[in-house]
N, CA, C and O atoms as CSV, one atom per row, in Angstrom:
chain,resi,resn,atom,element,x,y,z
A,1,MET,N,N,13.978,-140.264,102.261
A,1,MET,CA,C,12.948,-141.274,102.275
A,1,MET,C,C,12.213,-141.309,100.942
A,1,MET,O,O,11.927,-142.388,100.422
A,2,LEU,N,N,11.906,-140.147,100.388
A,2,LEU,CA,C,11.208,-140.095,99.106
A,2,LEU,C,C,12.064,-140.675,97.987
A,2,LEU,O,O,11.577,-141.432,97.148
A,3,MET,N,N,13.352,-140.309,97.984
A,3,MET,CA,C,14.238,-140.829,96.944
A,3,MET,C,C,14.411,-142.334,97.091
A,3,MET,O,O,14.451,-143.052,96.092
A,4,GLU,N,N,14.512,-142.815,98.310
A,4,GLU,CA,C,14.621,-144.256,98.527
A,4,GLU,C,C,13.390,-144.963,97.964
A,4,GLU,O,O,13.513,-145.988,97.294
A,5,ASN,N,N,12.214,-144.422,98.231
A,5,ASN,CA,C,10.983,-145.017,97.703
A,5,ASN,C,C,10.972,-145.017,96.180
A,5,ASN,O,O,10.572,-146.001,95.557
A,6,LEU,N,N,11.407,-143.922,95.588
A,6,LEU,CA,C,11.450,-143.849,94.133
A,6,LEU,C,C,12.401,-144.906,93.568
A,6,LEU,O,O,12.055,-145.630,92.634
A,7,LEU,N,N,13.597,-144.984,94.143
A,7,LEU,CA,C,14.576,-145.945,93.640
A,7,LEU,C,C,14.109,-147.390,93.848
A,7,LEU,O,O,14.372,-148.261,93.019
A,8,ARG,N,N,13.419,-147.631,94.956
A,8,ARG,CA,C,12.862,-148.977,95.171
A,8,ARG,C,C,11.774,-149.286,94.147
A,8,ARG,O,O,11.715,-150.396,93.618
A,9,SER,N,N,10.916,-148.311,93.869
A,9,SER,CA,C,9.818,-148.548,92.930
A,9,SER,C,C,10.328,-148.773,91.509
A,9,SER,O,O,9.690,-149.476,90.725
A,10,LYS,N,N,11.462,-148.187,91.178
A,10,LYS,CA,C,12.058,-148.373,89.855
A,10,LYS,C,C,12.982,-149.591,89.807
A,10,LYS,O,O,13.583,-149.888,88.775
A,11,GLU,N,N,13.086,-150.289,90.940
A,11,GLU,CA,C,13.926,-151.485,91.086
A,11,GLU,C,C,15.415,-151.185,90.917
A,11,GLU,O,O,16.159,-151.989,90.356
A,12,TYR,N,N,15.844,-150.004,91.414
A,12,TYR,CA,C,17.249,-149.618,91.393
A,12,TYR,C,C,17.886,-149.681,92.772
A,12,TYR,O,O,19.086,-149.444,92.906
A,13,TRP,N,N,17.109,-149.995,93.795
A,13,TRP,CA,C,17.632,-149.931,95.158
A,13,TRP,C,C,18.767,-150.924,95.387
A,13,TRP,O,O,19.664,-150.653,96.186
A,14,SER,N,N,18.746,-152.060,94.707
A,14,SER,CA,C,19.825,-153.041,94.884
A,14,SER,C,C,21.172,-152.445,94.494
A,14,SER,O,O,22.206,-152.848,95.028
A,15,LEU,N,N,21.170,-151.493,93.573
A,15,LEU,CA,C,22.419,-150.823,93.205
A,15,LEU,C,C,22.942,-149.971,94.351
A,15,LEU,O,O,24.154,-149.864,94.543
A,16,ILE,N,N,22.046,-149.370,95.106
A,16,ILE,CA,C,22.449,-148.554,96.250
A,16,ILE,C,C,23.009,-149.448,97.349
A,16,ILE,O,O,24.005,-149.108,97.987
A,17,GLU,N,N,22.374,-150.576,97.563
A,17,GLU,CA,C,22.821,-151.482,98.618
A,17,GLU,C,C,24.070,-152.274,98.236
A,17,GLU,O,O,24.987,-152.419,99.044
A,18,ASP,N,N,24.104,-152.784,97.012
A,18,ASP,CA,C,25.163,-153.723,96.614
A,18,ASP,C,C,26.170,-153.155,95.630
A,18,ASP,O,O,27.259,-153.709,95.476
A,19,GLY,N,N,25.834,-152.073,94.967
A,19,GLY,CA,C,26.719,-151.516,93.956
A,19,GLY,C,C,26.505,-152.173,92.600
A,19,GLY,O,O,25.634,-153.026,92.429
A,20,VAL,N,N,27.316,-151.757,91.650
A,20,VAL,CA,C,27.222,-152.238,90.278
A,20,VAL,C,C,27.865,-153.618,90.173
A,20,VAL,O,O,28.917,-153.878,90.757
A,21,ILE,N,N,27.217,-154.483,89.426
A,21,ILE,CA,C,27.773,-155.822,89.186
A,21,ILE,C,C,28.883,-155.695,88.155
A,21,ILE,O,O,28.693,-155.094,87.097
A,22,ALA,N,N,30.035,-156.258,88.464
A,22,ALA,CA,C,31.152,-156.254,87.528
A,22,ALA,C,C,31.340,-157.667,86.994
A,22,ALA,O,O,31.249,-158.644,87.737
A,23,ALA,N,N,31.599,-157.758,85.718
A,23,ALA,CA,C,31.841,-159.064,85.107
A,23,ALA,C,C,33.246,-159.539,85.510
A,23,ALA,O,O,34.216,-158.800,85.344
A,24,PRO,N,N,33.357,-160.756,86.033
A,24,PRO,CA,C,34.670,-161.274,86.413
A,24,PRO,C,C,35.515,-161.598,85.178
A,24,PRO,O,O,34.992,-161.698,84.068
A,25,ALA,N,N,36.793,-161.756,85.379
A,25,ALA,CA,C,37.674,-162.148,84.277
A,25,ALA,C,C,37.216,-163.504,83.743
A,25,ALA,O,O,36.912,-164.412,84.516
A,26,GLY,N,N,37.169,-163.631,82.450
A,26,GLY,CA,C,36.712,-164.873,81.841
A,26,GLY,C,C,35.217,-165.095,82.014
A,26,GLY,O,O,34.754,-166.232,82.100
A,27,ALA,N,N,34.474,-164.009,82.062
A,27,ALA,CA,C,33.036,-164.086,82.312
A,27,ALA,C,C,32.295,-164.724,81.143
A,27,ALA,O,O,32.725,-164.647,79.992
A,28,THR,N,N,31.186,-165.347,81.467
A,28,THR,CA,C,30.314,-165.904,80.433
A,28,THR,C,C,29.534,-164.772,79.780
A,28,THR,O,O,29.526,-163.642,80.268
A,29,GLN,N,N,28.894,-165.086,78.692
A,29,GLN,CA,C,28.090,-164.079,77.991
A,29,GLN,C,C,26.970,-163.557,78.896
A,29,GLN,O,O,26.655,-162.367,78.871
A,30,ASP,N,N,26.373,-164.441,79.689
A,30,ASP,CA,C,25.313,-164.025,80.613
A,30,ASP,C,C,25.845,-163.072,81.675
A,30,ASP,O,O,25.178,-162.099,82.025
A,31,GLN,N,N,27.044,-163.343,82.190
A,31,GLN,CA,C,27.640,-162.463,83.196
A,31,GLN,C,C,27.981,-161.099,82.604
A,31,GLN,O,O,27.804,-160.069,83.255
A,32,ILE,N,N,28.466,-161.100,81.380
A,32,ILE,CA,C,28.779,-159.835,80.702
A,32,ILE,C,C,27.508,-159.034,80.484
A,32,ILE,O,O,27.489,-157.821,80.692
A,33,GLN,N,N,26.446,-159.711,80.066
A,33,GLN,CA,C,25.164,-159.044,79.842
A,33,GLN,C,C,24.613,-158.480,81.153
A,33,GLN,O,O,24.107,-157.358,81.183
A,34,ALA,N,N,24.710,-159.252,82.230
A,34,ALA,CA,C,24.238,-158.791,83.539
A,34,ALA,C,C,25.013,-157.556,83.991
A,34,ALA,O,O,24.433,-156.634,84.564
A,35,ALA,N,N,26.324,-157.535,83.735
A,35,ALA,CA,C,27.146,-156.374,84.103
A,35,ALA,C,C,26.737,-155.144,83.296
A,35,ALA,O,O,26.662,-154.042,83.837
A,36,LYS,N,N,26.470,-155.331,82.000
A,36,LYS,CA,C,26.042,-154.213,81.155
A,36,LYS,C,C,24.697,-153.663,81.631
A,36,LYS,O,O,24.506,-152.449,81.697
A,37,GLU,N,N,23.775,-154.552,81.959
A,37,GLU,CA,C,22.465,-154.125,82.452
A,37,GLU,C,C,22.591,-153.400,83.784
A,37,GLU,O,O,21.886,-152.423,84.037
A,38,SER,N,N,23.494,-153.883,84.635
A,38,SER,CA,C,23.714,-153.248,85.930
A,38,SER,C,C,24.270,-151.832,85.742
A,38,SER,O,O,23.855,-150.907,86.440
A,39,LYS,N,N,25.192,-151.662,84.817
A,39,LYS,CA,C,25.752,-150.330,84.552
A,39,LYS,C,C,24.685,-149.382,84.017
A,39,LYS,O,O,24.647,-148.208,84.387
A,40,LEU,N,N,23.818,-149.893,83.145
A,40,LEU,CA,C,22.742,-149.061,82.609
A,40,LEU,C,C,21.762,-148.652,83.710
A,40,LEU,O,O,21.337,-147.498,83.762
A,41,LYS,N,N,21.404,-149.587,84.586
A,41,LYS,CA,C,20.517,-149.268,85.708
A,41,LYS,C,C,21.184,-148.248,86.629
A,41,LYS,O,O,20.523,-147.357,87.162
A,42,ASP,N,N,22.503,-148.386,86.813
A,42,ASP,CA,C,23.231,-147.446,87.655
A,42,ASP,C,C,23.173,-146.043,87.060
A,42,ASP,O,O,22.987,-145.069,87.790
A,43,LEU,N,N,23.328,-145.930,85.757
A,43,LEU,CA,C,23.223,-144.615,85.109
A,43,LEU,C,C,21.842,-144.007,85.319
A,43,LEU,O,O,21.715,-142.804,85.546
A,44,LYS,N,N,20.823,-144.828,85.244
A,44,LYS,CA,C,19.458,-144.332,85.457
A,44,LYS,C,C,19.257,-143.891,86.906
A,44,LYS,O,O,18.642,-142.857,87.165
A,45,ALA,N,N,19.779,-144.678,87.848
A,45,ALA,CA,C,19.668,-144.312,89.264
A,45,ALA,C,C,20.427,-143.011,89.534
A,45,ALA,O,O,19.937,-142.137,90.249
A,46,LYS,N,N,21.634,-142.888,88.953
A,46,LYS,CA,C,22.394,-141.648,89.116
A,46,LYS,C,C,21.620,-140.462,88.555
A,46,LYS,O,O,21.639,-139.376,89.135
A,47,ASN,N,N,20.950,-140.659,87.448
A,47,ASN,CA,C,20.160,-139.589,86.853
A,47,ASN,C,C,19.069,-139.124,87.810
A,47,ASN,O,O,18.867,-137.922,87.980
A,48,TYR,N,N,18.367,-140.062,88.436
A,48,TYR,CA,C,17.344,-139.681,89.422
A,48,TYR,C,C,17.968,-138.907,90.579
A,48,TYR,O,O,17.410,-137.908,91.034
A,49,LEU,N,N,19.117,-139.362,91.052
A,49,LEU,CA,C,19.782,-138.675,92.158
A,49,LEU,C,C,20.202,-137.266,91.745
A,49,LEU,O,O,20.002,-136.309,92.494
A,50,PHE,N,N,20.782,-137.141,90.559
A,50,PHE,CA,C,21.217,-135.825,90.080
A,50,PHE,C,C,20.046,-134.863,89.946
A,50,PHE,O,O,20.187,-133.675,90.239
A,51,GLN,N,N,18.908,-135.352,89.511
A,51,GLN,CA,C,17.734,-134.490,89.349
A,51,GLN,C,C,17.210,-133.978,90.692
A,51,GLN,O,O,16.621,-132.900,90.764
A,52,ALA,N,N,17.426,-134.748,91.741
A,52,ALA,CA,C,16.872,-134.393,93.045
A,52,ALA,C,C,17.810,-133.554,93.901
A,52,ALA,O,O,17.389,-133.005,94.920
A,53,ILE,N,N,19.050,-133.447,93.511
A,53,ILE,CA,C,20.054,-132.774,94.346
A,53,ILE,C,C,20.266,-131.349,93.859
A,53,ILE,O,O,20.329,-131.090,92.657
A,54,GLU,N,N,20.375,-130.427,94.815
A,54,GLU,CA,C,20.621,-129.015,94.519
A,54,GLU,C,C,21.921,-128.842,93.749
A,54,GLU,O,O,22.868,-129.606,93.931
A,55,ARG,N,N,21.959,-127.828,92.884
A,55,ARG,CA,C,23.156,-127.592,92.061
A,55,ARG,C,C,24.418,-127.383,92.897
A,55,ARG,O,O,25.482,-127.899,92.555
A,56,SER,N,N,24.305,-126.636,93.979
A,56,SER,CA,C,25.484,-126.356,94.803
A,56,SER,C,C,26.051,-127.641,95.407
A,56,SER,O,O,27.263,-127.767,95.577
A,57,ILE,N,N,25.192,-128.574,95.723
A,57,ILE,CA,C,25.632,-129.853,96.279
A,57,ILE,C,C,26.049,-130.795,95.165
A,57,ILE,O,O,26.966,-131.598,95.329
A,58,LEU,N,N,25.382,-130.694,94.050
A,58,LEU,CA,C,25.652,-131.557,92.912
A,58,LEU,C,C,27.112,-131.485,92.488
A,58,LEU,O,O,27.718,-132.499,92.142
A,59,GLU,N,N,27.666,-130.290,92.516
A,59,GLU,CA,C,29.056,-130.108,92.111
A,59,GLU,C,C,30.019,-130.898,92.987
A,59,GLU,O,O,31.091,-131.286,92.522
A,60,THR,N,N,29.664,-131.143,94.231
A,60,THR,CA,C,30.556,-131.871,95.129
A,60,THR,C,C,30.486,-133.386,94.930
A,60,THR,O,O,31.372,-134.110,95.385
A,61,ILE,N,N,29.443,-133.870,94.256
A,61,ILE,CA,C,29.312,-135.325,94.104
A,61,ILE,C,C,29.446,-135.797,92.657
A,61,ILE,O,O,29.332,-136.993,92.389
A,62,LEU,N,N,29.684,-134.891,91.733
A,62,LEU,CA,C,29.812,-135.286,90.330
A,62,LEU,C,C,30.974,-136.230,90.089
A,62,LEU,O,O,30.976,-136.966,89.103
A,63,THR,N,N,31.950,-136.223,90.962
A,63,THR,CA,C,33.107,-137.099,90.784
A,63,THR,C,C,32.835,-138.532,91.231
A,63,THR,O,O,33.642,-139.425,90.973
A,64,ARG,N,N,31.714,-138.754,91.893
A,64,ARG,CA,C,31.374,-140.099,92.348
A,64,ARG,C,C,31.026,-140.959,91.141
A,64,ARG,O,O,30.332,-140.514,90.227
A,65,GLY,N,N,31.516,-142.196,91.150
A,65,GLY,CA,C,31.372,-143.056,89.984
A,65,GLY,C,C,30.055,-143.794,89.870
A,65,GLY,O,O,29.577,-144.048,88.764
A,66,THR,N,N,29.461,-144.142,91.004
A,66,THR,CA,C,28.241,-144.953,90.958
A,66,THR,C,C,27.155,-144.343,91.831
A,66,THR,O,O,27.413,-143.464,92.653
A,67,ALA,N,N,25.940,-144.827,91.633
A,67,ALA,CA,C,24.816,-144.368,92.450
A,67,ALA,C,C,25.059,-144.698,93.923
A,67,ALA,O,O,24.703,-143.915,94.804
A,68,LYS,N,N,25.661,-145.848,94.187
A,68,LYS,CA,C,25.968,-146.244,95.567
A,68,LYS,C,C,26.928,-145.240,96.211
A,68,LYS,O,O,26.723,-144.833,97.355
A,69,GLU,N,N,27.965,-144.843,95.486
A,69,GLU,CA,C,28.919,-143.873,96.025
A,69,GLU,C,C,28.250,-142.526,96.290
A,69,GLU,O,O,28.537,-141.873,97.293
A,70,ILE,N,N,27.368,-142.117,95.398
A,70,ILE,CA,C,26.630,-140.862,95.601
A,70,ILE,C,C,25.764,-140.970,96.839
A,70,ILE,O,O,25.778,-140.082,97.691
A,71,TRP,N,N,25.011,-142.056,96.942
A,71,TRP,CA,C,24.102,-142.250,98.073
A,71,TRP,C,C,24.891,-142.278,99.387
A,71,TRP,O,O,24.508,-141.629,100.361
A,72,ASP,N,N,25.985,-143.028,99.406
A,72,ASP,CA,C,26.785,-143.136,100.627
A,72,ASP,C,C,27.373,-141.786,101.036
A,72,ASP,O,O,27.399,-141.449,102.219
A,73,SER,N,N,27.843,-141.016,100.057
A,73,SER,CA,C,28.417,-139.713,100.407
A,73,SER,C,C,27.342,-138.747,100.906
A,73,SER,O,O,27.590,-137.960,101.819
A,74,MET,N,N,26.154,-138.806,100.311
A,74,MET,CA,C,25.066,-137.955,100.778
A,74,MET,C,C,24.602,-138.376,102.167
A,74,MET,O,O,24.315,-137.526,103.011
A,75,ARG,N,N,24.530,-139.665,102.405
A,75,ARG,CA,C,24.130,-140.152,103.726
A,75,ARG,C,C,25.151,-139.717,104.773
A,75,ARG,O,O,24.782,-139.293,105.868
A,76,GLN,N,N,26.430,-139.821,104.433
A,76,GLN,CA,C,27.478,-139.411,105.367
A,76,GLN,C,C,27.393,-137.911,105.647
A,76,GLN,O,O,27.540,-137.471,106.787
A,77,LYS,N,N,27.156,-137.143,104.600
A,77,LYS,CA,C,27.112,-135.685,104.760
A,77,LYS,C,C,25.914,-135.234,105.580
A,77,LYS,O,O,26.044,-134.354,106.431
A,78,TYR,N,N,24.752,-135.825,105.337
A,78,TYR,CA,C,23.536,-135.330,105.966
A,78,TYR,C,C,23.079,-136.120,107.176
A,78,TYR,O,O,22.342,-135.599,108.013
A,79,CYS,N,N,23.500,-137.357,107.281
A,79,CYS,CA,C,23.118,-138.137,108.458
A,79,CYS,C,C,24.242,-138.165,109.477
A,79,CYS,O,O,24.000,-138.201,110.683
A,80,GLY,N,N,25.450,-138.147,108.992
A,80,GLY,CA,C,26.591,-138.169,109.882
A,80,GLY,C,C,26.836,-139.531,110.483
A,80,GLY,O,O,26.077,-140.476,110.270
A,81,SER,N,N,27.901,-139.608,111.229
A,81,SER,CA,C,28.254,-140.858,111.879
A,81,SER,C,C,27.492,-140.986,113.192
A,81,SER,O,O,26.774,-140.074,113.600
A,82,THR,N,N,27.657,-142.104,113.830
A,82,THR,CA,C,27.004,-142.342,115.120
A,82,THR,C,C,27.459,-141.314,116.148
A,82,THR,O,O,26.661,-140.846,116.960
A,83,LYS,N,N,28.743,-140.963,116.113
A,83,LYS,CA,C,29.260,-139.957,117.050
A,83,LYS,C,C,28.564,-138.615,116.859
A,83,LYS,O,O,28.202,-137.946,117.827
A,84,VAL,N,N,28.384,-138.234,115.610
A,84,VAL,CA,C,27.724,-136.960,115.316
A,84,VAL,C,C,26.286,-136.980,115.814
A,84,VAL,O,O,25.818,-136.007,116.405
A,85,LYS,N,N,25.589,-138.073,115.581
A,85,LYS,CA,C,24.204,-138.184,116.035
A,85,LYS,C,C,24.109,-138.108,117.551
A,85,LYS,O,O,23.220,-137.447,118.087
A,86,ARG,N,N,25.018,-138.778,118.241
A,86,ARG,CA,C,25.017,-138.725,119.715
A,86,ARG,C,C,25.245,-137.304,120.205
A,86,ARG,O,O,24.568,-136.841,121.123
A,87,ALA,N,N,26.195,-136.618,119.594
A,87,ALA,CA,C,26.488,-135.242,119.987
A,87,ALA,C,C,25.280,-134.338,119.751
A,87,ALA,O,O,24.975,-133.476,120.574
A,88,GLN,N,N,24.599,-134.538,118.634
A,88,GLN,CA,C,23.403,-133.746,118.342
A,88,GLN,C,C,22.308,-134.025,119.361
A,88,GLN,O,O,21.644,-133.099,119.828
A,89,LEU,N,N,22.114,-135.293,119.709
A,89,LEU,CA,C,21.101,-135.646,120.705
A,89,LEU,C,C,21.435,-135.071,122.072
A,89,LEU,O,O,20.548,-134.582,122.772
A,90,GLN,N,N,22.700,-135.123,122.460
A,90,GLN,CA,C,23.096,-134.566,123.746
A,90,GLN,C,C,22.869,-133.048,123.777
A,90,GLN,O,O,22.431,-132.499,124.788
A,91,ALA,N,N,23.169,-132.389,122.670
A,91,ALA,CA,C,22.954,-130.946,122.603
A,91,ALA,C,C,21.468,-130.617,122.729
A,91,ALA,O,O,21.092,-129.661,123.409
A,92,LEU,N,N,20.637,-131.406,122.077
A,92,LEU,CA,C,19.189,-131.188,122.169
A,92,LEU,C,C,18.679,-131.436,123.587
A,92,LEU,O,O,17.832,-130.692,124.081
A,93,ARG,N,N,19.188,-132.476,124.240
A,93,ARG,CA,C,18.773,-132.765,125.622
A,93,ARG,C,C,19.113,-131.607,126.538
A,93,ARG,O,O,18.292,-131.188,127.353
A,94,LYS,N,N,20.337,-131.084,126.401
A,94,LYS,CA,C,20.759,-129.961,127.232
A,94,LYS,C,C,19.897,-128.735,126.981
A,94,LYS,O,O,19.587,-127.982,127.904
A,95,GLU,N,N,19.518,-128.543,125.742
A,95,GLU,CA,C,18.687,-127.395,125.374
A,95,GLU,C,C,17.315,-127.465,126.029
A,95,GLU,O,O,16.749,-126.431,126.385
A,96,PHE,N,N,16.772,-128.667,126.193
A,96,PHE,CA,C,15.433,-128.819,126.738
A,96,PHE,C,C,15.409,-129.141,128.225
A,96,PHE,O,O,14.332,-129.338,128.787
A,97,GLU,N,N,16.553,-129.199,128.871
A,97,GLU,CA,C,16.575,-129.465,130.317
A,97,GLU,C,C,16.325,-128.224,131.115
A,97,GLU,O,O,16.310,-128.274,132.345
């Protein structure tokens, strides 16, 4: 939640949601410039993510190419899928019954 707030405040959250803008083949100068700016913003977002992640975990995500890929892999690792969440909730219910 804190990292999401930071990335939103720095206006990098769109990179997490949509990914990096790529210039299409035969792109105009404006499209090329937008792609370059998107890549630079992505590098900055990745830097924030790298600073916040523990070294032991960092080594597992260094191969990810974009901030979106890093965010998605971290969300998958720590939030899990819907099945995992259901199983965790069922285990907690049984524990408190």
